[in-house]
C-alpha positions in Angstrom: 73.9 1.0 26.0 71.8 3.8 25.0 70.5 1.8 22.0 69.6 -1.1 24.2 67.8 1.2 26.5 65.9 2.8 23.6 65.1 -0.6 22.2 63.8 -1.8 25.5 61.8 1.4 26.0 60.4 1.1 22.5 59.5 -2.6 23.0 57.8 -1.7 26.3 55.8 1.1 24.7 54.8 -1.2 21.9 53.6 -3.9 24.3 51.7 -1.2 26.3 50.0 0.1 23.1 49.2 -3.5 22.0 47.7 -4.2 25.4 45.7 -1.0 25.3 44.5 -1.7 21.8 43.4 -5.2 22.8 41.7 -3.9 26.0 40.0 -1.2 23.9 38.8 -3.8 21.4 37.5 -6.0 24.1 35.6 -3.1 25.7 34.1 -2.2 22.3 33.1 -5.8 21.7 31.5 -6.1 25.1 29.7 -2.8 24.7 28.3 -3.9 21.3 27.1 -7.2 22.8 25.5 -5.4 25.7 23.7 -2.9 23.3 22.5 -5.8 21.1 21.2 -7.6 24.2 19.4 -4.4 25.3 17.9 -3.9 21.9 16.7 -7.6 21.8 15.1 -7.2 25.3 13.4 -3.9 24.3 12.0 -5.6 21.1 10.7 -8.5 23.2 9.2 -6.1 25.7 7.5 -4.1 22.9 6.2 -7.4 21.3 4.7 -8.5 24.6 3.3 -5.1 25.6 -0.5 -5.5 26.0 -1.1 -2.0 24.6 0.9 -2.8 21.5 -1.0 -6.1 21.1 -4.3 -4.2 21.6 -3.4 -1.7 19.0 -2.5 -4.5 16.6 -5.8 -6.2 17.1 -7.6 -2.8 16.7 -5.8 -2.3 13.4 -6.7 -5.8 12.2 -10.4 -5.3 13.1 -10.5 -1.9 11.5 -8.9 -3.3 8.3 -11.5 -6.1 8.2 -14.4 -3.6 8.7 -13.0 -1.2 6.1 -12.6 -4.1 3.6 -16.2 -5.2 4.3 -17.5 -1.7 3.8 -15.6 -1.3 0.6 -16.9 -4.7 -0.7 -20.5 -3.6 0.2 -20.0 -0.2 -1.5 -18.6 -1.9 -4.6 -21.6 -4.3 -4.7 -24.0 -1.4 -4.4 -22.1 0.5 -7.1 -22.3 -2.5 -9.4 -26.0 -2.9 -8.7 -26.6 0.8 -9.5 -24.6 0.6 -12.6 -26.7 -2.4 -13.7 -29.9 -0.5 -13.0 -28.6 2.5 -14.9 -27.5 0.3 -17.8 -30.9 -1.4 -17.9 -32.7 2.0 -17.8 -30.4 3.4 -20.5 -31.0 0.3 -22.6 -34.8 0.7 -22.2 -34.6 4.4 -23.1 -32.4 3.6 -26.1 -34.9 0.9 -27.2 -37.8 3.4 -26.9 -35.8 6.1 -28.7 -35.0 3.6 -31.5 -38.7 2.8 -31.8 -39.7 6.4 -31.9 -37.0 7.1 -34.6 -38.2 4.1 -36.6 -41.8 5.4 -36.4 -40.8 8.9 -37.3 -38.7 7.6 -40.2 -41.7 5.6 -41.5 -43.9 8.6 -41.1 -41.5 10.8 -42.9 -41.1 8.3 -45.7 -44.8 8.1 -46.1 -45.2 11.8 -46.1 -42.4 12.2 -48.7 -44.1 9.5 -50.8 -47.4 11.3 -50.6 -45.9 14.6 -51.6 -44.1 12.9 -54.5 -47.4 11.4 -55.7 -49.2 14.7 -55.4 -46.4 16.4 -57.3 -46.4 13.9 -60.1 -50.1 13.4 -60.5 
């Protein structure tokens, strides 16, 4: 008799625990679904918030302005580099002409001195 009573008590306890576990699992599932719904609603509210949209528009405009300014600055830098290159080329050409002239003059002077020394 005692064993039957113990068996019945154990079975009752097991059913109670199973019911509690199932109830707990249902509560957790419902809580997770509610949290997911709240997060979805919050994300939708943020996406539709006029201040957030305005900030996004401001960022886009700022990015476009910055890109335009960078492009302009790059163009100016390229122009300046071209000018400096042209100036350096002209100066190199002039220096080459002067060097050629000085070399001819030096050669002529050496030739004159050689003629004087041998005559």
